Backbone bond lengths (Angstrom), bond angles and torsions (degrees), N, CA, C in turn:
res aa  C-N    CA-C-N  psi(-1)  N-CA   C-N-CA  omega(-1)  CA-C   N-CA-C  phi
1 M - - - 1.467 - - 1.524 109.31 -
2 A 1.323 116.54 132.10 1.461 120.67 -177.26 1.521 110.87 -69.70
3 K 1.307 115.10 144.02 1.456 120.26 177.30 1.530 109.78 -72.76
4 P 1.346 117.46 145.80 1.470 118.87 175.16 1.523 110.04 -64.68
5 K 1.324 115.75 152.68 1.466 120.52 -174.96 1.533 110.49 -94.54
6 L 1.318 115.08 129.20 1.462 122.07 178.47 1.524 108.57 -118.23
7 A 1.330 117.20 115.00 1.460 121.48 175.67 1.528 108.20 -87.95
8 L 1.313 116.78 121.44 1.461 122.50 -176.74 1.524 109.01 -112.12
9 V 1.316 116.19 106.93 1.460 122.11 179.39 1.529 108.41 -96.11
10 G 1.323 115.43 122.08 1.467 119.89 -173.54 1.511 110.73 95.61
11 A 1.327 116.28 31.87 1.467 120.70 -178.42 1.518 112.16 -66.11
12 Q 1.349 117.42 -16.72 1.468 120.07 -179.67 1.526 112.31 -82.10
13 T 1.347 118.00 -9.10 1.463 121.39 -177.87 1.527 110.67 -82.53
14 L 1.328 116.00 171.66 1.463 120.49 177.71 1.526 110.97 -63.30
15 L 1.331 116.92 -41.27 1.461 119.93 177.15 1.530 110.81 -66.86
16 G 1.332 116.03 -38.09 1.451 119.96 177.56 1.515 112.35 -61.32
17 R 1.316 116.33 -42.41 1.466 119.76 178.17 1.530 110.69 -62.80
18 E 1.332 117.03 -38.98 1.465 120.42 178.73 1.523 110.32 -60.10
19 I 1.319 117.08 -43.36 1.468 120.63 179.48 1.522 110.32 -66.09
20 R 1.326 117.82 -42.11 1.467 120.06 178.73 1.522 111.31 -58.82
21 D 1.336 116.95 -34.01 1.464 120.64 179.16 1.525 111.94 -74.18
22 Q 1.347 116.75 -33.37 1.470 119.79 -172.73 1.528 114.05 -92.51
23 A 1.325 117.95 -25.11 1.468 121.14 -171.18 1.518 112.79 -85.01
24 T 1.323 116.94 52.77 1.459 121.02 -176.53 1.532 112.82 -72.53
25 D 1.337 117.05 -19.52 1.463 120.48 -179.85 1.524 112.16 -95.55
26 F 1.340 117.01 12.15 1.467 122.70 176.56 1.519 109.38 -124.69
27 H 1.315 114.80 155.04 1.466 120.18 167.82 1.525 106.26 -88.72
28 V 1.321 116.23 107.66 1.463 121.21 -173.84 1.524 110.23 -90.99
29 V 1.334 115.53 124.02 1.460 122.25 171.77 1.524 106.28 -99.66
30 A 1.328 116.02 101.04 1.465 121.26 -172.70 1.523 110.64 -87.91
31 M 1.341 114.77 127.64 1.461 120.08 -178.77 1.520 111.06 -128.38
32 D 1.338 115.53 141.50 1.459 122.44 174.70 1.526 107.90 -76.22
33 S 1.330 117.27 139.36 1.461 119.31 -178.65 1.522 112.98 -87.62
34 T 1.323 118.24 -1.91 1.464 120.45 178.29 1.523 109.39 -87.18
35 D 1.339 115.57 171.82 1.462 120.83 179.28 1.522 111.93 -99.88
36 A 1.325 116.53 16.86 1.467 119.42 -179.35 1.525 109.98 -63.09
37 E 1.329 115.97 138.56 1.457 119.79 179.34 1.526 110.05 -72.89
38 G 1.328 114.84 155.27 1.457 119.26 178.59 1.512 111.61 82.15
39 K 1.314 116.43 -151.31 1.458 121.45 -175.29 1.526 109.94 -122.90
40 T 1.338 115.76 153.80 1.450 122.65 179.72 1.518 109.12 -108.22
41 L 1.314 116.11 137.79 1.461 121.42 179.04 1.524 108.43 -105.42
42 V 1.336 117.51 124.14 1.452 121.49 177.80 1.520 108.97 -126.43
43 R 1.318 115.21 153.43 1.459 120.49 -178.08 1.520 110.09 -99.43
44 G 1.333 115.68 125.10 1.447 121.16 173.54 1.519 109.39 -92.29
45 E 1.329 116.65 -168.27 1.458 119.75 -178.96 1.530 111.41 -66.91
46 D 1.324 116.01 -38.20 1.461 118.79 -174.70 1.521 114.15 -119.86
47 E 1.340 117.78 -11.45 1.453 118.59 -174.15 1.521 110.57 -156.79
48 L 1.315 115.34 169.63 1.451 121.21 175.17 1.525 109.51 -88.04
49 A 1.330 116.35 143.04 1.455 121.09 178.69 1.518 109.20 -120.43
50 V 1.323 115.93 140.33 1.458 121.36 178.54 1.523 108.42 -101.23
51 L 1.335 115.86 125.24 1.453 121.44 -179.75 1.515 110.19 -109.27
52 S 1.324 116.46 131.15 1.457 121.63 174.47 1.521 109.07 -93.27
53 P 1.340 118.18 159.44 1.456 120.10 172.90 1.524 110.28 -63.01
54 V 1.336 116.82 170.61 1.465 121.22 179.45 1.525 109.87 -57.13
55 D 1.327 115.52 125.22 1.457 121.78 -176.70 1.524 108.75 -115.37
56 E 1.327 116.87 118.65 1.465 120.68 -175.11 1.522 111.84 -62.86
57 E 1.315 118.05 -39.90 1.465 120.79 -179.44 1.529 110.52 -62.68
58 A 1.346 116.32 -42.74 1.464 119.93 179.61 1.524 111.25 -66.90
59 V 1.327 116.38 -39.00 1.461 120.65 179.24 1.526 110.60 -64.19
60 R 1.315 117.01 -45.93 1.463 120.97 -178.46 1.527 111.90 -69.21
61 G 1.319 117.33 -31.09 1.453 120.56 -176.01 1.517 115.29 -88.39
62 A 1.329 118.16 -4.72 1.460 121.14 -177.04 1.531 111.52 -78.81
63 D 1.318 116.21 151.70 1.467 120.81 174.57 1.524 110.51 -70.73
64 V 1.303 116.42 -35.83 1.459 122.00 178.50 1.525 108.12 -147.82
65 V 1.328 116.36 146.60 1.465 121.84 178.93 1.522 108.60 -120.30
66 M 1.319 116.52 128.04 1.458 121.25 175.19 1.520 109.60 -107.25
67 L 1.328 115.07 136.66 1.456 122.35 -177.08 1.520 109.49 -111.58
68 A 1.335 116.00 114.76 1.461 121.31 -178.85 1.522 111.35 -129.17
69 G 1.355 116.04 15.06 1.457 119.78 -175.61 1.513 113.09 -102.81
70 D 1.328 116.50 -148.54 1.453 122.01 -176.27 1.522 111.54 -94.40
71 L 1.343 115.86 -179.03 1.459 121.22 -176.90 1.524 111.51 -61.94
72 E 1.328 117.49 -40.50 1.457 121.23 -176.81 1.530 111.59 -63.43
73 S 1.329 117.30 -48.14 1.462 119.96 -179.16 1.529 110.89 -68.24
74 T 1.333 117.05 -35.32 1.461 120.88 178.54 1.526 110.82 -63.81
75 A 1.338 116.26 -45.51 1.478 120.14 178.33 1.524 111.09 -63.64
76 K 1.327 117.00 -37.97 1.463 121.51 -179.96 1.534 110.67 -63.31
77 V 1.329 116.81 -45.77 1.462 120.73 -178.85 1.529 110.54 -68.88
78 R 1.331 116.63 -35.97 1.471 119.87 179.60 1.522 111.06 -60.23
79 K 1.328 117.50 -31.73 1.464 121.80 178.11 1.530 111.35 -76.21
80 M 1.332 116.55 -23.07 1.461 120.51 -176.35 1.523 112.60 -78.80
81 R 1.350 117.15 -30.99 1.465 118.73 179.78 1.521 109.70 -149.65
82 S 1.336 114.71 153.41 1.460 120.01 -172.19 1.518 113.82 -96.47
83 G 1.324 118.13 -11.73 1.458 119.70 -177.09 1.516 112.38 -152.06
84 G 1.323 114.70 -179.89 1.459 120.21 -179.44 1.517 113.25 70.03
85 L 1.336 116.50 28.91 1.464 121.22 -177.27 1.527 110.37 -106.50
86 I 1.331 115.52 134.49 1.467 121.76 174.73 1.523 107.25 -121.79
87 D 1.333 115.81 114.30 1.461 122.31 -175.98 1.516 109.92 -98.56
88 L 1.335 116.73 117.54 1.464 121.59 -179.05 1.524 112.76 -89.64
89 T 1.319 117.61 -7.95 1.469 121.22 -170.17 1.521 114.21 -103.72
90 G 1.314 118.37 -17.25 1.457 121.91 -176.09 1.510 114.01 86.36
91 L 1.338 117.64 0.55 1.461 120.44 -177.01 1.528 112.78 -67.00
92 L 1.341 116.95 -25.59 1.465 120.18 -177.60 1.532 113.16 -98.16
93 E 1.315 117.53 15.16 1.471 119.65 178.37 1.522 111.86 -58.25
94 I 1.340 117.53 -30.72 1.461 120.90 -177.52 1.527 112.22 -81.77
95 D 1.322 118.04 -6.43 1.461 121.09 178.99 1.535 108.98 -65.71
96 P 1.334 118.56 128.00 1.479 120.99 -178.26 1.527 114.12 -57.40
97 S 1.335 117.10 -26.11 1.462 119.88 -177.50 1.520 112.71 -95.20
98 A 1.329 117.15 6.83 1.469 120.81 -175.27 1.524 111.82 -84.66
99 R 1.330 114.80 147.55 1.462 121.69 174.18 1.520 108.58 -130.03
100 L 1.334 116.49 134.51 1.461 121.25 179.48 1.523 109.52 -75.63
101 R 1.336 116.48 135.81 1.466 120.88 -178.81 1.521 111.61 -131.61
102 S 1.334 113.36 142.24 1.464 122.36 172.51 1.524 107.64 -156.61
103 P 1.344 117.39 75.62 1.462 120.24 -176.93 1.534 114.07 -53.11
104 L 1.333 117.25 -30.82 1.461 119.91 -179.63 1.520 112.49 -62.45
105 S 1.338 116.93 -27.53 1.463 119.56 -176.92 1.522 112.94 -116.86
106 E 1.327 118.14 4.46 1.462 120.66 -179.68 1.523 111.10 -82.97
107 M 1.313 115.77 141.63 1.456 120.90 176.09 1.528 109.08 -71.93
108 P 1.328 118.54 145.38 1.467 120.69 179.28 1.523 111.58 -54.88
109 G 1.335 115.74 131.29 1.454 120.95 178.15 1.513 115.17 79.39
110 S 1.344 117.53 5.46 1.467 119.57 -176.92 1.515 112.82 -78.01
111 V 1.335 117.72 -20.10 1.462 121.55 -179.63 1.518 108.54 -116.72
112 R 1.317 116.05 127.08 1.463 120.70 -179.04 1.526 110.12 -125.55
113 G 1.322 116.13 139.65 1.449 120.23 178.50 1.525 112.51 72.69
114 K 1.336 114.38 178.14 1.454 121.09 -179.35 1.517 109.91 -107.81
115 A 1.323 115.64 149.83 1.462 121.13 171.25 1.522 107.64 -112.45
116 P 1.342 118.76 147.37 1.465 120.34 179.79 1.523 112.78 -57.20
117 V 1.340 115.69 -38.56 1.459 121.18 179.82 1.522 108.13 -125.24
118 E 1.318 116.37 124.50 1.463 120.70 177.74 1.526 107.87 -117.14
119 V 1.323 114.30 118.78 1.467 121.54 -175.58 1.525 108.88 -100.24
120 I 1.323 116.34 125.17 1.460 120.86 -179.88 1.525 109.60 -76.98
121 A 1.324 116.45 129.73 1.462 121.75 -177.53 1.523 111.25 -63.68
122 H 1.322 115.82 154.88 1.459 120.48 174.62 1.527 108.70 -56.92
123 P 1.338 118.78 137.88 1.469 120.31 -176.90 1.530 113.70 -58.54
124 G 1.340 116.64 -30.85 1.458 119.10 176.97 1.516 111.57 -65.75
125 A 1.337 116.99 -37.20 1.459 121.17 176.90 1.522 110.76 -67.02
126 T 1.334 116.61 -40.61 1.466 120.43 176.79 1.521 110.92 -61.61
127 M 1.323 116.92 -48.27 1.465 121.79 -178.79 1.523 111.34 -59.07
128 L 1.324 116.74 -46.84 1.462 120.66 -176.70 1.523 111.97 -73.66
129 A 1.325 118.03 -38.13 1.464 120.08 178.84 1.522 110.94 -63.57
130 L 1.307 116.80 -44.22 1.463 121.07 178.52 1.526 110.60 -61.03
131 F 1.329 116.59 -44.46 1.463 121.04 -179.36 1.525 111.74 -66.17
132 L 1.324 117.42 -50.16 1.463 121.09 -174.32 1.527 111.83 -68.01
133 Q 1.330 118.19 -37.52 1.455 120.51 177.60 1.528 110.99 -66.52
134 T 1.327 116.71 -37.16 1.468 120.31 177.36 1.511 110.81 -66.02
135 I 1.340 116.25 -43.97 1.464 120.85 178.88 1.532 110.23 -62.40
136 E 1.319 117.06 -47.93 1.469 121.44 -176.58 1.521 111.47 -60.97
137 A 1.336 116.52 -36.62 1.469 120.11 -178.20 1.521 112.31 -70.37
138 S 1.327 117.48 -25.96 1.464 120.41 -174.74 1.517 113.29 -107.44
139 A 1.319 116.30 -35.14 1.462 121.58 -178.42 1.522 107.59 -146.25
140 P 1.320 118.47 86.86 1.466 121.81 -173.49 1.535 112.81 -51.52
141 Y 1.329 114.75 142.13 1.458 119.98 -179.09 1.528 109.78 -124.79
142 G 1.325 115.44 162.97 1.455 120.62 179.75 1.509 112.89 -106.54
143 K 1.333 116.19 -41.19 1.459 121.19 -177.83 1.518 110.32 -133.52
144 A 1.322 115.54 154.59 1.466 121.24 173.35 1.521 108.29 -151.08
145 V 1.310 115.58 143.93 1.465 122.21 177.61 1.523 107.61 -128.93
146 V 1.336 116.40 133.88 1.461 121.57 -175.60 1.525 110.06 -125.11
147 Q 1.333 116.07 131.01 1.460 121.77 167.10 1.521 106.56 -113.61
148 A 1.333 116.44 114.82 1.469 121.37 -177.88 1.512 109.96 -111.32
149 W 1.346 116.15 144.16 1.465 122.39 179.62 1.523 109.61 -118.51
150 L 1.330 115.27 126.61 1.457 121.56 -179.22 1.520 110.77 -89.63
151 P 1.334 117.85 142.39 1.462 121.22 171.97 1.519 110.46 -88.45
152 A 1.315 117.28 165.65 1.468 120.68 177.13 1.522 111.48 -61.95
153 S 1.332 118.18 -30.41 1.461 120.95 -178.21 1.518 112.10 -65.47
154 E 1.331 118.19 -16.19 1.461 122.05 172.65 1.522 110.47 -53.13
155 H 1.348 116.12 -33.02 1.458 121.85 -171.92 1.527 113.23 -104.05
156 G 1.329 118.50 3.57 1.449 120.68 175.14 1.514 115.43 100.99
157 T 1.335 114.63 -179.31 1.461 122.28 -173.79 1.521 112.83 -60.94
158 E 1.340 117.40 -40.74 1.461 120.04 -176.92 1.526 111.27 -64.08
159 A 1.322 117.54 -37.50 1.464 120.62 177.59 1.523 110.83 -68.18
160 L 1.334 116.73 -39.55 1.468 120.03 175.52 1.521 110.75 -58.83
161 T 1.319 115.83 -46.02 1.462 121.04 -178.81 1.519 110.95 -62.29
162 E 1.337 117.06 -42.33 1.467 119.26 -179.41 1.521 111.43 -66.33
163 L 1.339 118.13 -39.43 1.458 119.77 177.66 1.525 110.57 -62.24
164 Q 1.329 117.03 -41.34 1.467 120.85 176.94 1.523 110.85 -62.62
165 Q 1.336 117.51 -45.61 1.460 121.50 -179.70 1.529 111.57 -63.44
166 Q 1.330 116.18 -40.99 1.461 119.61 178.87 1.530 111.28 -64.33
167 T 1.318 116.52 -40.54 1.466 120.35 179.72 1.520 110.57 -61.08
168 I 1.327 116.72 -46.67 1.468 121.12 179.44 1.524 110.56 -64.96
169 A 1.343 116.94 -42.30 1.456 120.84 -177.68 1.520 111.87 -64.65
170 L 1.323 117.95 -40.32 1.460 120.78 -179.93 1.524 111.49 -65.63
171 L 1.317 115.60 -38.47 1.472 119.11 -179.60 1.519 112.18 -71.89
172 S 1.327 117.47 -21.04 1.472 121.33 -179.98 1.539 112.00 -113.53
173 F 1.357 116.22 14.37 1.468 122.44 174.94 1.531 112.07 56.74
174 Q 1.331 115.88 44.83 1.459 121.05 178.13 1.531 110.09 -109.51
175 K 1.321 116.27 169.55 1.457 122.29 179.89 1.527 109.95 -68.00
176 L 1.333 116.30 141.99 1.459 121.19 -177.60 1.522 111.43 -89.78
177 E 1.347 115.19 137.21 1.455 121.09 168.03 1.526 107.75 -80.16
178 Q 1.353 117.30 131.88 1.463 119.98 -176.45 1.530 112.33 -134.08
179 G 1.325 116.66 25.86 1.454 120.13 -176.90 1.518 114.06 -65.31
180 Q 1.334 117.94 -28.24 1.460 121.29 -177.90 1.528 112.31 -93.36
181 F 1.325 117.15 -49.26 1.464 121.07 -174.33 1.532 113.45 -95.63
182 D 1.337 117.55 -18.03 1.461 122.55 -176.79 1.522 112.05 54.75
183 T 1.302 116.87 31.35 1.453 123.01 176.76 1.522 107.67 -172.72
184 Q 1.325 117.03 174.35 1.462 120.04 174.98 1.523 108.93 -77.97
185 A 1.307 116.03 112.16 1.463 121.55 177.48 1.522 111.82 -95.69
186 A 1.330 116.91 -27.78 1.471 120.88 179.39 1.525 110.10 -68.88
187 F 1.319 116.38 134.43 1.465 124.27 177.44 1.524 112.62 63.97
188 A 1.330 119.16 17.82 1.462 121.36 -175.99 1.524 110.67 -132.37
189 L 1.329 116.14 136.48 1.452 121.56 169.43 1.522 107.18 -92.93
190 L 1.333 116.99 126.52 1.457 121.10 -171.64 1.533 111.41 -118.86
191 A 1.326 115.24 127.35 1.462 119.41 171.48 1.522 110.13 -71.72
192 E 1.346 116.43 -28.73 1.452 122.20 176.65 1.519 108.62 -156.42
193 T 1.314 116.76 150.17 1.458 121.31 176.38 1.532 108.97 -81.22
194 G 1.347 116.88 178.47 1.450 121.33 -175.21 1.519 113.43 -64.57
195 E 1.327 115.06 164.23 1.458 121.42 -175.66 1.525 112.61 -59.56
196 E 1.342 116.74 -35.75 1.469 120.98 -178.26 1.530 112.24 -97.23
197 S 1.313 116.86 12.99 1.464 120.82 -178.20 1.523 111.30 -64.70
198 R 1.334 116.04 145.69 1.465 121.42 174.73 1.525 111.36 -80.62
199 H 1.317 116.11 -9.08 1.466 120.05 -172.79 1.529 109.17 -132.21
200 K 1.315 117.24 92.88 1.448 122.22 -177.97 1.523 110.46 -85.88
201 V 1.327 115.43 123.21 1.460 121.18 -179.84 1.527 110.58 -61.34
202 G 1.328 116.16 -39.05 1.453 119.69 -178.85 1.516 113.19 -59.10
203 K 1.337 116.97 -38.58 1.466 120.85 179.54 1.525 110.92 -66.84
204 V 1.334 115.94 -38.26 1.465 118.91 177.06 1.522 109.95 -64.17
205 G 1.345 116.24 -40.91 1.455 120.20 178.62 1.520 112.41 -61.29
206 V 1.331 117.08 -40.65 1.468 121.36 178.13 1.521 110.11 -61.41
207 R 1.335 116.32 -46.10 1.464 119.40 179.58 1.528 111.25 -64.06
208 L 1.322 117.33 -43.82 1.465 120.62 -178.88 1.525 110.25 -59.91
209 R 1.324 117.52 -47.65 1.472 120.73 -178.96 1.523 111.43 -65.17
210 R 1.332 116.83 -40.68 1.467 120.55 178.94 1.526 110.63 -62.70
211 N 1.320 116.41 -45.44 1.464 120.56 179.29 1.523 111.38 -65.48
212 L 1.329 116.97 -41.31 1.464 120.18 -178.89 1.522 111.16 -63.72
213 K 1.319 117.04 -43.29 1.468 120.15 178.67 1.524 110.70 -60.73
214 A 1.337 116.74 -40.74 1.462 120.48 179.30 1.520 111.33 -66.80
215 L 1.324 117.89 -38.16 1.465 120.85 -179.12 1.528 111.92 -71.72
216 L 1.335 117.48 -37.60 1.469 120.06 -179.31 1.523 111.56 -69.45
217 R 1.348 116.72 -34.32 1.470 122.02 175.16 1.522 112.37 50.16
218 G 1.341 116.98 35.52 1.454 120.78 177.94 1.511 114.72 77.07
219 M 1.344 118.29 0.67 1.465 121.25 -177.93 1.523 111.93 -78.70
220 A 1.338 116.87 -13.79 1.460 122.56 175.97 1.519 107.07 -150.48
221 P 1.338 117.91 148.79 1.466 120.17 -179.45 1.525 111.86 -59.28
222 M 1.321 115.77 138.50 1.457 121.65 177.81 1.526 109.15 -73.36
223 P 1.337 118.10 127.24 1.466 120.29 179.43 1.525 111.80 -82.54
224 S 1.314 115.93 165.89 1.459 121.42 167.11 1.527 106.74 -83.91
225 V 1.338 117.27 128.85 1.462 120.91 -173.81 1.521 110.25 -126.73
226 K 1.322 116.61 127.85 1.459 123.63 174.21 1.517 108.29 -119.43
227 V 1.340 116.02 134.91 1.462 121.74 -178.26 1.527 109.14 -115.69
228 A 1.322 116.33 139.64 1.468 122.08 177.01 1.526 109.00 -136.56
229 Q 1.338 115.73 162.99 1.465 121.49 178.63 1.518 109.51 -96.20
230 A 1.327 117.09 127.49 1.461 121.87 179.25 1.526 109.91 -104.17
231 P 1.329 118.51 150.31 1.466 121.72 179.55 1.523 111.73 -83.64
232 V 1.331 116.73 53.16 1.463 122.41 179.56 1.525 108.51 -125.27
233 F 1.316 116.45 158.39 1.458 120.88 -175.67 1.532 112.36 -83.85
234 H 1.322 117.26 -46.57 1.461 120.86 -175.13 1.524 110.13 -135.48
235 G 1.327 115.59 160.63 1.456 121.74 171.42 1.522 113.79 95.05
236 L 1.337 115.59 128.69 1.461 122.97 179.17 1.524 108.72 -97.80
237 T 1.335 116.28 131.86 1.460 121.86 -176.98 1.516 109.98 -126.74
238 A 1.336 116.73 143.56 1.464 120.56 177.50 1.521 110.29 -144.81
239 S 1.331 115.75 136.04 1.458 122.71 170.49 1.515 106.69 -100.78
240 V 1.340 116.90 122.60 1.466 121.68 -173.09 1.520 109.86 -120.48
241 W 1.330 115.11 125.24 1.468 122.43 174.41 1.514 108.55 -104.70
242 V 1.327 116.79 127.86 1.458 121.57 -177.14 1.516 109.55 -126.80
243 E 1.336 116.22 128.24 1.459 121.55 173.53 1.527 108.16 -103.95
244 F 1.326 116.03 114.69 1.453 121.93 -175.72 1.529 111.15 -85.21
245 A 1.332 115.39 164.59 1.459 120.08 177.25 1.524 110.86 -66.77
246 Q 1.336 115.63 -32.42 1.459 121.53 177.87 1.519 108.83 -135.26
247 T 1.323 116.97 163.12 1.461 120.76 177.96 1.532 109.05 -56.15
248 P 1.321 117.72 120.39 1.468 120.01 -172.73 1.530 113.36 -81.38
249 E 1.333 114.92 149.96 1.457 120.95 168.53 1.527 106.36 -92.80
250 L 1.331 116.45 98.44 1.462 119.90 -170.12 1.521 113.10 -65.22
251 E 1.310 118.29 -29.96 1.472 119.96 176.64 1.524 110.24 -64.61
252 R 1.331 116.21 -39.86 1.464 120.08 178.42 1.529 110.08 -68.92
253 V 1.319 117.45 -40.59 1.453 120.75 178.15 1.527 110.26 -60.20
254 A 1.352 115.87 -45.02 1.468 120.26 179.44 1.529 110.89 -62.83
255 E 1.318 116.51 -38.29 1.473 120.60 179.09 1.528 110.52 -64.23
256 L 1.323 117.22 -41.56 1.456 121.54 -179.63 1.524 111.19 -68.83
257 L 1.334 116.78 -35.98 1.461 119.63 175.75 1.528 110.55 -63.46
258 G 1.334 115.85 -40.20 1.458 119.94 177.63 1.520 112.08 -62.97
259 K 1.330 117.33 -41.14 1.459 121.24 178.76 1.528 111.67 -66.29
260 A 1.339 115.64 -26.93 1.462 120.47 179.45 1.521 112.64 -81.90
261 G 1.339 116.47 -1.51 1.461 119.69 175.59 1.515 115.57 105.14
262 F 1.330 118.23 0.42 1.459 120.29 177.17 1.529 110.23 -73.28
263 D 1.318 115.57 147.64 1.459 121.48 171.84 1.522 106.33 -85.23
264 V 1.329 117.08 94.62 1.457 122.07 -174.27 1.528 109.65 -89.29
265 R 1.318 115.81 121.27 1.466 121.89 177.48 1.523 107.85 -100.06
266 G 1.338 116.73 106.32 1.455 121.80 -178.53 1.520 112.77 -72.61
267 A 1.329 114.87 -178.33 1.466 120.64 -176.77 1.524 112.41 -62.25
268 D 1.335 117.52 -23.34 1.464 121.28 -179.17 1.527 112.17 -85.24
269 L 1.340 117.03 0.42 1.459 121.31 -179.06 1.522 110.62 -120.88
270 E 1.330 115.78 155.82 1.461 120.85 175.06 1.523 108.89 -66.94
271 P 1.335 118.26 134.22 1.470 119.61 177.59 1.522 110.69 -59.40
272 P 1.325 117.80 152.72 1.460 119.97 179.50 1.523 110.81 -67.95
273 N 1.322 115.52 154.80 1.462 120.18 173.79 1.524 108.58 -142.93
274 N 1.334 115.85 172.24 1.454 120.24 -173.73 1.523 113.39 -65.56
275 V 1.325 117.66 -19.24 1.464 121.06 179.25 1.525 110.98 -81.98
276 N 1.351 116.63 -48.01 1.468 117.21 -173.97 1.527 114.45 -81.86
277 V 1.354 117.87 0.59 1.466 118.53 172.51 1.526 111.51 -102.60
278 A 1.325 117.64 2.54 1.466 120.31 -179.68 1.528 110.25 -57.21
279 N 1.328 116.34 132.41 1.469 123.99 -179.61 1.519 113.16 64.51
280 Q 1.337 117.21 19.14 1.457 121.38 178.57 1.519 109.55 -102.31
281 D 1.336 116.58 136.18 1.460 120.62 177.36 1.525 110.85 -70.76
282 G 1.316 115.61 157.31 1.454 120.61 170.89 1.516 115.04 71.46
283 V 1.337 114.89 -156.69 1.461 122.93 -174.61 1.516 109.73 -125.66
284 A 1.329 116.46 136.07 1.464 122.42 175.95 1.522 109.04 -103.51
285 V 1.327 116.31 142.77 1.470 121.12 178.81 1.525 109.16 -135.34
286 G 1.320 115.45 138.99 1.458 120.77 179.76 1.517 110.62 -157.97
287 A 1.342 115.77 -168.20 1.465 121.99 -178.26 1.531 110.50 47.99
288 I 1.330 116.49 45.83 1.462 121.64 179.72 1.521 107.83 -80.76
289 E 1.331 115.14 115.58 1.470 119.79 -173.00 1.515 111.08 -139.10
290 A 1.330 115.72 143.34 1.455 120.18 173.25 1.523 109.44 -68.86
291 D 1.319 115.77 147.85 1.461 121.63 176.31 1.533 107.66 -83.25
292 E 1.307 116.89 116.94 1.468 120.63 -176.73 1.522 112.49 -64.75
293 A 1.338 117.07 -21.77 1.467 120.46 -177.87 1.529 112.86 -93.37
294 N 1.341 117.18 -7.00 1.458 120.73 -176.62 1.524 108.41 -150.09
295 A 1.318 116.53 111.48 1.468 121.17 -174.64 1.518 112.84 -64.11
296 K 1.325 117.77 -23.59 1.463 120.51 -178.28 1.533 112.71 -91.58
297 A 1.334 117.63 -1.50 1.467 120.44 -172.81 1.530 111.85 -112.99
298 A 1.336 114.90 159.69 1.463 120.92 178.87 1.520 109.61 -150.29
299 W 1.332 115.30 160.45 1.466 123.08 178.53 1.527 109.84 -109.34
300 F 1.325 115.49 143.68 1.461 122.54 177.03 1.527 108.62 -134.44
301 W 1.317 116.08 144.39 1.471 122.48 -179.29 1.527 107.10 -116.92
302 L 1.343 116.38 112.18 1.462 121.36 -176.46 1.524 110.46 -109.63
303 V 1.328 116.34 138.97 1.461 121.63 178.92 1.525 108.99 -142.37
304 A 1.335 115.58 142.24 1.469 120.49 177.18 1.520 109.44 -152.04
305 D 1.319 115.59 154.32 1.458 122.12 170.56 1.531 105.86 -77.08
306 N 1.329 116.97 109.23 1.459 120.92 -172.29 1.525 113.37 -59.43
307 H 1.322 117.62 -44.17 1.465 119.27 -179.02 1.531 112.01 -73.81
308 R 1.322 117.41 -31.02 1.462 119.61 176.71 1.531 110.35 -64.61
309 L 1.343 117.66 -41.89 1.466 120.37 178.12 1.523 111.14 -61.11
310 T 1.342 116.12 -46.13 1.464 119.90 179.54 1.521 110.69 -61.90
311 G 1.342 116.54 -43.85 1.460 120.80 179.19 1.516 112.41 -63.54
312 Q 1.338 117.22 -41.95 1.457 120.40 178.06 1.524 110.90 -59.54
313 N 1.325 116.26 -47.61 1.460 119.98 -179.92 1.526 111.43 -61.45
314 A 1.327 115.88 -44.73 1.462 119.98 -178.93 1.523 111.51 -61.97
315 M 1.318 117.52 -42.40 1.457 120.41 -179.23 1.522 111.72 -70.01
316 L 1.332 117.95 -33.44 1.463 120.31 175.87 1.528 110.31 -63.99
317 V 1.334 117.18 -40.04 1.464 120.52 177.41 1.535 110.12 -65.90
318 A 1.333 116.60 -43.15 1.460 120.79 -179.78 1.527 110.54 -62.33
319 R 1.316 117.80 -39.31 1.465 121.08 -179.34 1.520 111.56 -71.83
320 E 1.331 116.90 -31.38 1.458 119.53 172.92 1.531 110.37 -58.75
321 R 1.310 115.17 -43.10 1.468 120.44 179.65 1.528 110.44 -67.00
322 K 1.312 116.28 -40.26 1.459 120.48 -178.77 1.529 111.19 -64.29
323 D 1.355 115.94 -38.16 1.460 120.43 -174.47 1.525 112.93 -88.21
324 A 1.330 116.58 -10.07 1.474 120.15 -176.86 1.535 111.47 -68.29
C-alpha cells in the first residue's frame, strides 16, 4: 500500500528537518521555502537530501501539507489550497479557518472533526498545558508562576549561527555579529533582545500565553508566565512554582506525573537540562522541591526539546488525517 503524500514546505529549516526525521510513515515531498532558483542540498542524519522550490502541483496533490517556512512561503501555499494545512510556525493563527492543536496535551475527545488549517501550538504552551492539567487532575492548585527560557533555535538557523559566532568572537576579543539579536546574546540572559532584533522575546511570550490559555480551556488555572532569552542553542526550560489547595505529597505528585508520561527525574537522579533532553520525546521534570516559605507550594523544573515537541504534535495531527 502506498504511503500518503506529505508536502513539506520549509524542509531546510530546523522544524523541517525534525519532520523529515519523524515522518517515516509518509512519502515526504521536501520543498525549500525560499525563491532561489534550482535545487537546495541539505544534509540529513545519514544522507544528503535535494530540495526543490515550492511546487504548486505537489502542494495541490499532497494528502497533507506542512508549513515550516517563512511568512512569504506560507502565504503562497495558503493561496494554492484551502485545506489540509498544518502550520508549525504559528503564522496562520490569524486565519479565520484555523484551529489551534496540541494532541500531546489535549484531553481525549476534546477535538472533533477537521479544520482546513491546523496550527501547532507553541512548544512551551504544550509543555505547560500538559504539566498543569496533570497537576490539577491529581492535586488541585490555585496559583502557578512560570519563568521560561527560550533557546536560540526558537528563532531558526540564522539565530543559532549568530549565537555560535558571538560565542567565538567574545572568546577571541573580536567584533560581534548582531544582525539577529541586535545585542550580545552569548553568555547573557535577556529579558528582551535589541530594538532592531528580528526576534522579539516579548512577541514569543504573547504567543505562548495565548496558546496556553486556549489549551487549558479553563480546566486548570492560568499561570503567570514570563519568557526570557537564554544563551543556549537548543532546548526549552521552565521553572514552575505551584501553590496547591492543600499541602502536597510531592512523592505522590511525582508518581502521577510519571504515570502521565513525564520523564520524572527523582532526587537520586541529575535534574534534566536542555542538553540531555535533546532528541528526546515528551517532557522531563526534576528538581521537585517544597517551597520553604510556603507549606502549600512547590517548585518544578521542566525541560523539553522544543522542536521535537512541535514535530510530535504535527505528526499526530497528520496521522489523524491519514487514519480518518
